Every structure is written in structure tokens, then in C-alpha cells.
C-alpha positions, 0 to 999 in steps of 0.5 A, a space after each residue: 780647750 783653746 790653744 790660743 786666746 782669741 786675740 792672738 788667733 785674730 792677730 794671726 788671721 789678720 797676718 794671713 796665717 793659714 795654720 790660724 785659719 785651720 785652727 779657727 775652723 777646728 775650734 768654731 766650726 761645730 759651734 757655728 754649725 749649731 748656730 746656723 742649724 737654729 735657722 736652716 733645716 736642710 743639711 746641705 744648705 747648712 754646709 753651704 752657709 757655714 762655708 760662706 760664713 768662714 769665707 766672709 770671716 776670713 775675708 773680713 777679719 781685718 774689720 774685727 776688733 777684739 773687745 775681750 774673750 768671746 768677742 771673736 766668737 760673737 762676731 763670727 756668730 753674728 756673721 753666720 746668723 746674718 747669712 742664715 737670715 739672708 738665705 731664708 729671705 732669698 729662698 722664701 722671697 720674704 713670703 714665708 715670714 709674712 704669709 700666715 695662710 700657710 702657717 699652722 692654726 694655733 689656738 690663741 691661749 697664753 703660754 706660761 713659763 711653766 709650759 716652756 720649762 725644759 730642764 728635764 728634756 734633753 737639749 737635742 730634743 728641744 733643738 729638734 722641736 725648734 727645728 720643726 717650727 715653720 720657718 717664720 716662727 723659728 726665725 723670730 723665736 731664735 732671734 728673740 730667744 738666742 740673739 736677744 733681739 727686741 720685736 722692733 729689731 726683728 721687724 726691721 731686720 725681717 721687714 715685717 711689722 712688730 706685731 707680726 714678730 710678736 704674733 709669730 713668737 707667741 705662736 712658736 711658743 704655743 707650738 713648742 709648749 704643745 710639743 713639750 707637753 706631748 713629749 712629757 706624756 710620751 716619756 713620763 717626764 
């Protein structure tokens, strides 16, 4: 799939090689678009953030340090996640992540691993379910599940309390579990 190793590509980028920029965009734009889509639902906003991400990647490539295959992708992913989060915070002035009155009322019940089992459901369906989550729930869920951050790290990043992070994750899982259950009923899985 890769015509260059990440290390060679990164060195070419640091030297201002325009062909390397085009190659990097071709190799990673789809992946970074998917990363951004985990947090942002509006397609035009995704395009804007993706463009901003590549601008930041190209302008800061000198700060990148190669640490083995996958490190360039991880570094670019972190930039995209951070820009997505900044966009969410600016758009909602942090109220979306803090206000609970506008969020759906979820019954306070435990969600088991079995309730969250998704091996028999297409990935695109799961992605759509995640994108349907309210912004605060979706953000915490993605940071916890995909970025593997602790509630303490999430709280610091989003300027919320650790308990709020845990509560939003719990509620996100409860919503997802309900949607998964509904999907299985409808499609007999």
C-alpha cells in the first residue's frame, strides 16, 4: 500500500518536497477524514478541519520525530483529533459538553459487554450510531474508546469533571446498547 516508508516520506516532507505532500495526502486523507468524522458530523466542517489538519501537519513537520512505522500516522491523527476537539469546544463554547439538560434522559442501568457486542453488525452501521450520539457523549466515547484516554485525561482536555466524563461515557454506551438492540430486532441478527 505504501510506496514509501513513513520515515522516508517524513524526511522528504521536511525538505519541502511537493510530491511527498501529494503522496502523504493521498495515503492518509481517507484515514484522517474518518478520524475527524468520529467527532464532527457536518461534512463541510469535516472538510474544513481536514484541510486545517493538513496545513498544520505540513507546517509543523519539522517537529515530527520518527519513532517507528506508524508514528507518522499517529502524530497526524493526534493533530486531527485536537483540531476536531477545538472545533467542538469553540462551536459549543463548552456548553454542549457540560450541559446535561439538553441531553437525552437515559435510564440508569448497567451496560454489559454482551450489550455492546458488535461483531455481527457492519462497521458502517456502528459508525453511524456513534455519529448519532449527542456531541458531548460522542466526544467522551471516542476519546475513551478510540484514543484510549482515561477519564482524568478526558476531564483535563475538555475542562469537565472526571465524574462528568464517566457519566457521559456510561450514557453513550447505554444509548448505543439500545440502538444495537433495536438494530438486531429489525435485522434479525
